[in-house]
N, C-alpha and C positions, 0 to 999 in steps of 0.2 A: 293349568286349569283355574287360573285366577280371573276368569271371565265374569264380569258382573252384568252382562247384558240382560240375562233373565231376571235378576234381582231388580234392575232398573225398570224393565218392562212391567213387572208385577207392581212395583211402586207406582208407576204412572197409571196403570189400569185401576189400581185401588183408589187413587185420588179421584179419578174420573168417575168411578162407581159410587164414591161417597158424595159426589156433587153432580148428580145426573142432569140437573137443570141449568148448570153453568158451563160456559165455554172457558176452559182453563188455558192460559198462555204457557208457552214453553218456558218463559222466564219464571213464572210462578211455580211451575212444576219443578224446575231446576233448583229453586230455593228450598223446596221440601226435601229433595234428594241430596242437596248440597253438592251439586256438580255444575259444570259449565252447560249453559243452554244448548250448545252445539251437540252435546251428547244426547240430550233429551230429543232434539230435533231428528237425530239419526234414528233413534228408536221409534219416534212417532211415525217416521216414514215407513218403517217395517210393519208397524201395527196397522197403519192405514192401508198399505199394500195387501195385508192379510184380511182386510175388511172388518177389522175390530173397532176402529175409530173413524170419526169424521172430523175434518178440520176445515176451517174457513179463514180467509185472509181479511185484513182490514182492521179498522178501529175497533170493531166488535168481534174480532177474530178470536180464534182459540181452537180447542179440541174438546170433543165429547165422545162418549161411547156411541158406536153405530147401532147397537142393540142393547137390550136389557142385560145387566150383569148376570142374572140367573141363566141367561142363554149363552154365555161365553164360558168355555172351559179353560182351566189352567193349562191344559195340554195344547190348546189353540195358541195361547200366548207363547208357550214354550216353542212350538213349531214356527211361530212368526219371527222369533229372534235367534233361534238356534243357528250358529254358524260353524260349529265343529262338533266332533263326537264328544260324548260325555266323558270318555276316558282320555281324551286328548287327541293328538295327531299320530298318524302312522309314521314309521321310520322313513326318512326322506330318500335315502339311497343305500339300501342294504346291499351287501356284497352278493351278487348273483352266483358266485362260485361257491358260496357257503350253503350247506344243506338247510340250515335254518334261514339264512338271509334271503335265499331265493323264494321262500314260501311265506315268510313272516307276515307280509302285508295282506296276503289272501286270508290267512287265519285271523289276523287282527280285524279285518273287515267284517268277518262273521261275528266275532266277539263284540265288536262295537255295535253292530246292528241289533244283536240280541239285547245288549245293555240299553240301547236307546229305546227299544220296544218295552222293556221293563219300566223305564222312566215314564214313557207315554201312558202305559197302562195304569201306573200308579196315579198319575196326574189326571188321567182321562175324564172321569166323571165328577171331579171336583169343580164346582162353578166359581167364577169370580165373586159372585154374591156370597157364597159360603166363606170364602177367604176374607172378603171385606167385612163381614159380620163380626169378625174377631176384634175389630177396632172400635173404640168408643165413639 
């Protein structure tokens, strides 16, 4: 559970929200996060696919928010980059002859879904603008 995708995405979105009139490059964003620009580009693709950002190529290229930060929820960002369950992965190949092993992943699926719902509900109505306002 050492996945930093959500933290990276929030960092990106906060930078974009703080500079709404500018088109930020992936290199510039990567310098702020202190990561390789390839990591930023991967997250930018996910955020763009979710409709949260707009990007353009070329000399004056870069990325900006596709809508106002007050209209973007933290849960939307979470959904855009979430690639696994909050609690981790299910067991790969439990023993089907075991009374626990044969049912564990079904029960874990329900537990994971409930936990994911709790996270989304907690994040749900918090806007990117509210989060961004915490920074000077």
